[in-house]
C-alpha positions as CSV (number, residue, x, y, z in Angstrom):
1,M,-0.5,0.0,0.4
2,T,1.7,3.7,-0.7
3,R,1.0,6.1,1.5
4,T,0.3,9.2,0.9
5,T,-0.5,12.8,2.8
6,G,-3.2,14.1,0.9
7,Y,-4.9,14.0,-2.6
8,A,-4.0,15.7,-5.4
9,G,-4.8,19.5,-6.1
10,I,-6.2,20.6,-9.9
11,D,-3.2,22.5,-10.2
12,K,-0.6,19.8,-9.8
13,R,-2.8,17.7,-12.6
14,F,-2.5,20.6,-14.5
15,V,1.0,20.8,-14.8
16,A,1.6,17.2,-15.1
17,S,-0.7,17.4,-17.8
18,L,1.3,19.7,-19.1
19,I,4.4,18.4,-19.0
20,D,2.9,14.8,-20.9
21,G,1.6,16.8,-23.4
22,I,4.9,17.8,-24.5
23,I,6.1,14.2,-24.4
24,L,4.2,12.8,-26.8
25,S,4.5,16.2,-28.8
26,I,7.5,14.5,-29.0
27,V,6.6,11.5,-30.0
28,G,4.4,12.7,-32.3
29,F,8.0,14.5,-34.4
30,I,9.7,10.5,-34.0
31,I,6.7,8.8,-35.9
32,V,6.0,11.5,-38.5
33,G,9.6,12.5,-39.1
34,R,9.1,15.9,-38.9
35,S,6.2,18.4,-37.6
36,P,2.9,16.4,-37.0
37,G,1.7,19.5,-38.1
38,D,2.6,19.4,-41.9
39,L,-0.1,16.7,-42.3
40,K,-3.0,19.2,-43.2
41,Q,-4.6,17.2,-46.0
42,L,-7.2,14.0,-45.1
43,D,-5.5,11.5,-46.0
44,A,-4.3,7.7,-45.5
45,Q,-0.9,9.0,-43.7
46,T,-3.3,11.4,-41.7
47,V,-5.7,8.8,-40.8
48,V,-3.0,6.6,-39.8
49,Y,-1.2,9.1,-37.6
50,L,-4.0,10.3,-35.5
51,V,-4.9,6.0,-34.8
52,L,-1.1,5.4,-33.9
53,I,-0.7,8.6,-31.4
54,Q,-4.1,7.7,-29.9
55,M,-2.9,4.2,-29.6
56,L,0.2,5.4,-27.8
57,T,-1.4,7.8,-25.3
58,W,-3.3,4.8,-24.4
59,V,-0.1,2.8,-23.7
60,Y,1.3,6.0,-22.5
61,F,-0.7,6.5,-19.5
62,A,-2.0,2.5,-19.1
63,V,1.3,1.1,-18.9
64,L,3.2,4.1,-16.7
65,E,0.1,4.1,-14.1
66,S,-0.3,0.6,-14.0
67,S,3.3,0.2,-13.0
68,S,5.3,0.2,-9.9
69,M,5.6,4.3,-11.1
70,Q,1.8,4.4,-10.5
71,G,2.1,7.6,-12.9
72,T,3.2,9.1,-15.9
73,F,6.8,11.2,-16.4
74,G,4.3,14.3,-15.5
75,K,3.1,12.9,-12.4
76,R,6.5,11.7,-11.5
77,V,7.5,15.3,-11.3
78,L,5.1,16.6,-9.9
79,G,5.6,13.8,-6.9
80,I,1.6,12.4,-7.6
81,I,0.0,8.9,-7.8
82,V,-2.8,7.2,-9.3
83,I,-4.4,4.6,-6.9
84,N,-7.5,2.6,-6.2
85,L,-9.5,2.4,-3.6
86,Q,-7.6,0.9,-1.3
87,G,-4.9,2.6,-1.5
88,N,-3.1,0.2,-3.8
89,K,-1.4,0.6,-7.6
90,I,-4.3,-0.1,-10.1
91,S,-4.4,-2.9,-12.9
92,F,-3.7,-2.8,-16.6
93,G,-7.3,-3.2,-17.1
94,K,-8.6,-0.3,-14.5
95,A,-5.4,2.0,-15.8
96,T,-7.1,1.6,-19.7
97,G,-10.4,2.2,-17.8
98,R,-9.6,5.7,-16.4
99,Y,-7.8,6.6,-19.8
100,F,-10.7,6.0,-22.2
101,A,-12.9,7.7,-19.4
102,K,-10.9,10.8,-19.5
103,S,-11.2,10.2,-23.6
104,A,-14.9,11.0,-22.7
105,C,-15.1,14.1,-24.6
106,F,-13.3,13.4,-27.8
107,V,-16.3,10.9,-28.8
108,F,-18.4,13.8,-29.4
109,W,-15.8,15.6,-31.1
110,I,-15.7,12.9,-33.7
111,V,-18.9,12.3,-34.3
112,A,-18.8,15.5,-34.5
113,T,-16.3,15.8,-37.5
114,L,-18.3,12.4,-39.3
115,V,-21.2,15.0,-39.3
116,A,-19.2,18.0,-40.8
117,L,-17.8,15.8,-43.5
118,M,-21.7,14.3,-43.8
119,S,-22.9,18.1,-44.5
120,S,-20.3,18.6,-47.0
121,L,-21.6,15.9,-49.3
122,S,-24.9,16.8,-48.5
123,A,-27.6,18.9,-50.3
124,T,-27.7,23.0,-49.7
125,R,-31.5,22.3,-48.2
126,D,-29.8,19.8,-45.3
127,Q,-26.8,22.1,-44.3
128,S,-28.8,23.7,-41.3
129,L,-29.5,20.6,-40.0
130,Y,-26.0,19.3,-40.0
131,S,-24.5,22.5,-38.5
132,Y,-26.9,22.6,-35.8
133,L,-25.8,18.9,-35.1
134,F,-22.1,19.6,-35.1
135,I,-22.5,22.5,-33.3
136,A,-23.7,20.6,-30.8
137,L,-22.4,17.8,-30.5
138,F,-18.8,20.3,-30.2
139,I,-20.3,22.1,-27.4
140,I,-20.9,18.6,-25.5
141,G,-18.0,17.3,-26.0
142,C,-16.7,20.7,-24.4
143,V,-18.7,21.0,-21.8
144,V,-17.8,17.0,-20.9
145,F,-14.1,18.1,-20.9
146,I,-14.5,21.0,-18.6
147,I,-16.7,20.3,-15.9
148,G,-15.0,16.6,-16.2
149,N,-11.6,17.9,-15.1
150,L,-13.1,20.9,-12.9
151,M,-14.8,18.2,-10.4
152,A,-11.3,17.9,-8.9
153,L,-12.1,21.2,-7.4
154,Y,-15.3,20.4,-5.5
155,T,-15.2,16.4,-4.9
156,P,-14.4,15.5,-1.6
157,E,-11.2,13.3,-2.9
158,N,-10.2,15.9,-5.4
159,Q,-11.5,13.3,-8.0
160,A,-12.3,14.3,-11.5
161,L,-15.2,12.3,-13.8
162,H,-12.6,9.8,-15.3
163,D,-11.2,9.1,-11.4
164,I,-14.6,8.4,-10.3
165,M,-15.7,6.5,-13.1
166,A,-12.6,4.2,-12.5
167,R,-12.8,4.0,-8.8
168,C,-9.2,5.5,-8.5
169,Y,-7.1,8.7,-6.1
170,V,-4.7,11.3,-7.4
171,V,-2.6,11.8,-4.6
172,N,0.4,12.4,-3.4
173,G,2.5,10.2,-2.8
174,R,5.1,9.5,-0.4
175,G,7.3,6.7,0.4
176,Q,7.8,6.1,-3.1
177,S,10.7,4.6,-4.8
178,S,12.7,7.5,-6.6
179,S,14.3,4.7,-9.4
180,I,12.2,4.7,-12.5
181,S,10.7,1.4,-13.7
182,W,13.0,0.4,-16.7
183,K,10.2,-2.5,-17.8
184,P,7.4,0.6,-18.7
185,I,10.2,2.2,-20.2
186,V,10.9,-0.5,-23.0
187,V,7.4,-1.4,-23.7
188,L,7.4,2.4,-24.6
189,A,10.3,2.5,-26.4
190,I,9.2,-0.5,-28.3
191,T,5.4,0.7,-29.1
192,V,7.2,4.2,-30.4
193,L,9.5,2.2,-33.1
194,V,6.7,0.2,-34.1
195,S,4.3,2.9,-35.3
196,K,6.9,4.5,-36.5
197,G,7.4,1.5,-38.8
198,I,3.8,1.5,-39.5
199,F,3.8,4.7,-40.5
200,S,6.9,5.1,-42.6
201,Q,4.8,2.3,-44.8
202,V,2.0,4.5,-45.5
203,P,2.4,6.1,-48.9
204,K,2.0,10.1,-49.0
205,T,0.0,11.5,-51.3
206,P,1.7,13.8,-53.7
207,S,1.6,17.1,-53.2
208,S,0.9,19.5,-55.9
209,S,0.3,22.9,-54.7
210,S,3.4,23.8,-56.4
211,T,2.5,22.6,-60.5
212,T,-1.8,23.3,-59.7
213,P,-3.0,26.1,-61.7
214,P,-5.6,28.3,-60.2
215,D,-9.2,28.2,-61.0
216,T,-9.8,31.0,-64.1
217,N,-12.3,32.9,-61.8
218,E,-9.7,33.7,-59.2
219,S,-7.2,34.9,-61.0
220,V,-4.5,37.9,-60.9
221,K,-7.0,40.6,-61.4
222,P,-6.8,42.8,-65.1
223,E,-5.1,45.5,-63.4
224,Q,-1.7,43.0,-62.4
225,T,-1.8,41.7,-66.2
226,S,2.0,41.8,-67.5
227,T,1.9,42.6,-70.9
228,P,4.8,40.3,-73.0
229,G,7.3,43.7,-73.9
230,Q,7.0,44.6,-70.2
231,T,8.2,42.0,-68.4
232,S,9.5,42.9,-65.0
233,T,14.0,43.6,-64.8
234,P,14.8,40.6,-62.7
235,E,16.8,41.4,-59.3
236,Q,20.9,41.3,-59.9
237,T,22.2,42.3,-56.7
238,S,23.4,39.1,-55.5
239,T,25.1,35.9,-56.0
240,P,22.8,32.9,-55.2
241,E,23.5,29.6,-54.1
242,Q,21.6,27.9,-56.6
243,T,22.6,24.4,-57.6
244,S,20.0,23.4,-60.0
245,T,17.4,25.3,-62.4
246,P,14.0,25.7,-61.6
247,E,12.9,23.1,-64.0
248,Q,14.7,20.5,-62.6
249,T,12.8,20.3,-59.7
250,S,9.3,20.6,-61.0
251,T,6.3,17.8,-60.4
252,P,3.9,16.6,-63.1
253,S,0.3,17.1,-61.4
254,D,-1.4,14.6,-63.2
255,S,-3.3,13.7,-60.1
256,T,-4.8,16.3,-59.3
257,T,-5.6,18.5,-62.6
258,P,-8.3,17.7,-64.8
259,T,-6.7,15.4,-67.5
260,P,-7.9,15.7,-71.3
261,T,-7.5,12.1,-72.9
262,E,-8.8,13.3,-76.5
263,N,-8.4,16.3,-78.5
264,Q,-10.1,16.9,-81.5
265,I,-7.1,17.9,-83.5
266,F,-5.0,16.1,-81.7
267,G,-6.6,13.1,-81.4
268,D,-5.6,10.7,-78.0
269,L,-3.5,12.9,-75.5
270,T,-1.3,10.4,-73.1
271,S,0.9,11.6,-70.4
272,V,4.6,12.4,-71.4
273,S,7.8,11.9,-70.1
274,P,9.3,14.0,-67.6
275,N,12.5,14.8,-69.2
276,V,10.3,17.0,-71.3
277,Y,9.7,19.5,-68.3
278,V,13.5,20.6,-68.2
279,Q,12.6,22.2,-71.7
280,I,9.4,23.2,-71.5
281,N,9.0,24.6,-67.8
282,G,9.4,28.1,-67.3
283,I,8.0,32.1,-69.4
284,W,7.5,31.9,-72.8
285,E,6.8,35.1,-75.1
286,L,4.9,33.8,-78.0
287,E,3.2,35.7,-80.8
288,F,1.1,34.5,-83.8
289,A,-1.6,35.4,-85.8
290,S,-4.3,34.8,-86.5
291,G,-6.2,35.8,-89.5
292,F,-5.3,39.5,-89.7
293,N,-4.9,39.5,-86.0
294,Q,-1.7,39.7,-84.7
295,H,-1.5,37.7,-81.2
296,Q,0.9,38.2,-78.2
297,A,0.8,35.9,-75.2
298,L,2.8,35.2,-72.0
299,L,2.9,31.2,-71.5
300,S,4.0,29.9,-67.8
301,M,4.5,26.2,-67.8
302,N,5.3,23.8,-64.7
303,G,5.6,19.9,-64.8
304,D,2.5,19.1,-67.4
305,S,0.5,22.6,-66.3
306,G,0.6,26.0,-67.1
307,I,-1.6,29.5,-67.4
308,M,-1.1,30.8,-70.9
309,R,-2.4,34.9,-71.1
310,V,-3.0,36.4,-74.6
311,R,-3.4,40.0,-75.8
312,L,-5.2,40.3,-78.9
313,A,-7.2,43.6,-80.6
314,N,-11.1,43.0,-79.5
315,G,-12.1,44.3,-83.0
316,K,-12.9,48.0,-81.5
317,D,-11.2,50.4,-80.4
318,G,-9.6,48.0,-77.1
319,I,-7.7,45.2,-75.8
320,Q,-9.1,41.8,-75.5
321,I,-6.7,39.5,-72.4
322,I,-7.6,35.8,-72.7
323,E,-6.4,33.6,-70.0
324,Q,-6.4,30.1,-70.5
325,K,-5.5,27.2,-69.0
326,M,-2.2,24.7,-70.0
327,I,-1.7,20.7,-71.0
328,L,1.2,19.0,-72.1
329,R,0.7,15.9,-73.3
330,Q,1.8,13.8,-76.1
331,S,0.1,12.3,-78.9
332,S,0.1,10.8,-82.1
333,K,1.7,14.4,-84.2
334,G,4.2,14.5,-81.1
335,I,4.6,17.0,-78.1
336,V,1.5,19.0,-78.0
337,I,0.2,22.1,-75.1
338,V,-3.7,22.1,-75.1
339,G,-5.3,25.3,-74.3
340,K,-8.7,24.7,-72.3
341,N,-11.3,27.2,-70.5
342,P,-10.6,30.7,-72.1
343,V,-11.6,33.5,-69.7
344,D,-12.2,37.0,-70.6
345,I,-10.2,38.8,-68.1
346,N,-12.0,41.9,-68.5
347,T,-15.4,40.8,-67.5
348,Q,-13.6,37.4,-65.9
349,K,-16.7,35.5,-67.7
350,P,-15.4,32.5,-69.8
351,S,-15.0,33.7,-74.0
352,E,-18.2,32.7,-75.8
353,T,-16.1,33.6,-78.8
354,Y,-12.0,32.9,-78.6
355,A,-10.6,29.4,-80.1
356,T,-8.6,27.9,-77.4
357,D,-5.0,27.7,-78.8
358,N,-3.2,24.4,-79.3
359,F,0.4,24.5,-79.7
360,L,2.3,21.7,-81.6
361,I,5.9,21.8,-80.3
362,A,9.4,20.4,-81.0
363,V,11.8,20.6,-78.3
364,S,16.3,19.9,-79.1
365,P,17.8,17.2,-77.9
366,S,20.5,19.2,-76.9
367,A,19.8,22.6,-76.4
368,P,17.5,23.1,-73.4
369,N,14.6,25.7,-74.3
370,K,15.3,25.7,-77.7
371,V,11.3,24.7,-78.7
372,T,10.0,25.3,-81.8
373,F,5.7,26.1,-81.5
374,L,2.9,25.8,-84.2
375,N,-0.6,27.1,-83.2
376,I,-3.6,25.2,-84.2
377,S,-7.3,25.9,-83.5
378,V,-10.4,25.0,-84.7
379,H,-13.0,28.4,-85.0
380,S,-16.7,28.2,-84.6
381,D,-16.9,27.4,-88.3
382,N,-14.8,24.3,-87.6
383,S,-11.8,25.8,-89.7
384,R,-8.6,24.7,-89.2
385,V,-6.1,27.6,-88.9
386,E,-2.4,27.0,-87.9
387,S,0.4,29.5,-87.5
388,P,4.1,29.7,-87.0
389,V,4.8,30.8,-83.5
390,Q,7.7,33.6,-82.6
391,N,8.9,32.5,-79.1
392,K,11.5,34.0,-76.2
393,F,12.0,32.0,-73.6
394,L,12.2,34.6,-71.1
395,G,13.1,32.8,-67.5
396,Y,11.8,32.0,-64.4
397,A,9.6,33.6,-61.4
398,V,10.8,36.0,-59.2
399,I,8.9,38.0,-56.0
400,G,12.0,40.0,-55.5
401,I,13.6,39.1,-52.2
402,R,17.2,38.4,-50.8
403,I,17.2,34.5,-49.3
404,E,19.8,32.4,-47.3
405,S,20.6,29.2,-45.0
406,S,20.9,31.3,-41.5
407,S,21.7,28.3,-39.4
408,S,24.8,26.4,-39.3
409,Q,22.4,23.0,-39.7
410,N,21.0,25.5,-43.0
411,T,17.4,24.3,-41.9
412,D,16.1,27.6,-41.7
413,V,15.6,29.9,-44.4
414,L,16.3,33.8,-43.6
415,I,15.2,36.8,-45.9
416,K,18.2,38.9,-46.0
417,E,16.4,41.6,-48.1
418,V,13.0,42.4,-49.5
419,N,13.1,44.5,-53.1
420,K,11.5,47.6,-53.4
421,D,8.6,47.7,-54.9
422,S,8.5,43.8,-55.8
423,P,5.8,41.6,-55.4
424,A,7.2,40.6,-51.7
425,A,7.1,43.8,-50.8
426,K,4.0,44.5,-52.1
427,A,3.0,41.5,-49.8
428,G,4.2,42.6,-46.5
429,L,7.2,40.3,-46.6
430,R,10.1,42.0,-44.7
431,A,13.9,41.4,-44.2
432,G,14.2,38.6,-41.1
433,D,11.5,36.8,-42.0
434,I,12.2,32.8,-41.6
435,I,10.3,31.5,-44.5
436,R,9.0,27.7,-43.6
437,R,6.9,26.3,-46.6
438,V,6.4,27.4,-49.8
439,N,3.0,26.9,-51.2
440,G,2.2,23.8,-48.3
441,T,6.1,22.1,-48.8
442,T,9.0,22.4,-46.4
443,V,12.1,23.8,-47.4
444,S,14.8,22.8,-45.3
445,N,17.0,25.2,-46.9
446,A,17.4,28.3,-49.2
447,S,17.8,26.4,-52.6
448,D,14.5,24.8,-52.0
449,A,12.7,28.2,-51.6
450,K,14.7,29.5,-54.9
451,S,13.7,26.3,-56.7
452,Q,9.8,26.6,-55.4
453,I,9.5,30.1,-55.6
454,R,11.0,30.1,-59.5
455,S,8.9,26.7,-60.7
456,S,5.9,28.9,-59.8
457,L,3.2,29.5,-62.3
458,L,2.7,33.7,-63.4
459,F,-1.2,35.3,-62.5
460,S,-1.7,33.0,-60.0
461,T,-0.1,33.5,-56.2
462,I,2.7,31.7,-54.3
463,N,1.6,31.0,-50.5
464,L,4.5,31.4,-48.1
465,E,4.2,30.3,-44.3
466,I,7.2,32.3,-42.6
467,N,7.8,32.6,-39.0
468,R,8.2,36.8,-37.9
469,G,9.7,37.5,-34.1
470,G,8.2,33.8,-33.2
471,K,4.4,34.7,-34.8
472,N,4.0,32.1,-37.5
473,L,2.0,34.5,-40.7
474,S,1.0,33.1,-44.2
475,I,1.7,35.6,-47.1
476,E,0.4,35.4,-50.8
477,V,2.8,36.4,-53.2
478,S,2.0,37.2,-56.6
479,P,5.8,36.5,-58.7
480,E,6.3,38.4,-61.9
481,C,9.0,37.9,-64.5
482,C,11.6,37.2,-64.9
483,V,15.2,35.7,-63.4
484,T,16.9,34.4,-67.1
485,Q,18.5,31.4,-67.8
486,E,21.6,33.5,-67.8
487,Q,21.6,34.6,-64.2
488,L,20.8,31.1,-63.1
489,N,24.2,29.9,-65.4
490,Q,26.0,32.5,-62.8
491,E,24.6,31.4,-59.5
492,Q,25.5,27.7,-60.4
493,S,29.4,29.4,-60.6
494,A,29.2,31.8,-58.5
495,S,30.3,31.1,-54.7
496,P,28.0,28.8,-53.0
497,A,28.4,30.4,-49.2
498,S,26.7,33.7,-51.6
499,P,23.1,34.6,-50.9
500,A,20.3,34.4,-53.5
501,S,17.0,36.5,-55.1
502,P,14.4,34.7,-56.3
């Protein structure tokens, strides 16, 4: 029987819970191999992690509280233990019951989450019912959690609701051995390693945030449109540490971009070998004619998808700007870029008169970015128009910052300078900000951050998750054109220790 000096107050129990929470957070890092907060999508990895961490939390509390320690590490630090009504060590079964009684609030929250998922799949008329049910279940869970724990303030033996249900006490231990039993430690270590092994076998859902073009109706406003002959001047004030060009880091977006399988001009379409991306990725200036009307366009490609904006006379007294999503594919005629969903930027509505642009392209096997374009379009009267294209490779997207890896392990990406009147300055980025993620992808060094930024599409936005003075912020930046291939070549030959300007 364990000797006690009284029942443990809620203050000690609260601090012990904080310590246990920190320990379990570290366990989460070990299992995932990075911050569990990075698991933002409801995919297989997230579901498996939630199951594993719930099981580990149960093992942590049940094994330690039923062992000779009679409490978790947090409780041992505060000098409190868990005993049964007779003052003895509790069994594993009783510790298990106590843990799941403590977790009763999670049952309501899980059901509330399922209700929210059902709401997203239901008809509009049922939304209010699901919303009320979700709110009710969430509030009930909160009430159970708050009142269940606050009961320790008012019950004679300082018992919380889960203590009463499990018929246990939490007391100040006296005469308790100062040594820590190795057996429960071994059990916990084995459980963590097995969980990490299980998690590592779960296939990762590929991220496509940097390669999927945005919805056409949510693109950059008309006044932000870049004219092919008015491309922005890239920053040339620093020497980057880039070791590979953006096009070498791009990934296809087949899993997220609607894939056209047939085209009335080129027939059946299939995926392209990733080797082609190296020669197509980046920003192109195109000029071609359709009848007597001259077209000027900026084409931005990343992986197998992109965005193109075309400027042409509208037949009256103004300029019409058309935006299209562009898909890179293989056909029986060769490699093609297929346009879809033309939208008039001036009206922000689908264009009823503009025929989508399709390009038959030929790439040079020896020289990157040496590409020949042939524009082919089919008009409303089924007439087919072919036009040669004058093309010029402009480079890659920039936002106007100078960055470097700030720590000795090169794990922090520090913004050293923000160029005046640059997209970064307009978006609110500042010197001293630390970049954590670019479009949801964690960047571990300056080279990763530059590649992610430079492979971004024009006429879209880049989401930068930064840390500023200990506070995490999310900032949207609209990239501009361009850092040239020649500048990248100079960066590759420069000192690796020098910072860069994406």
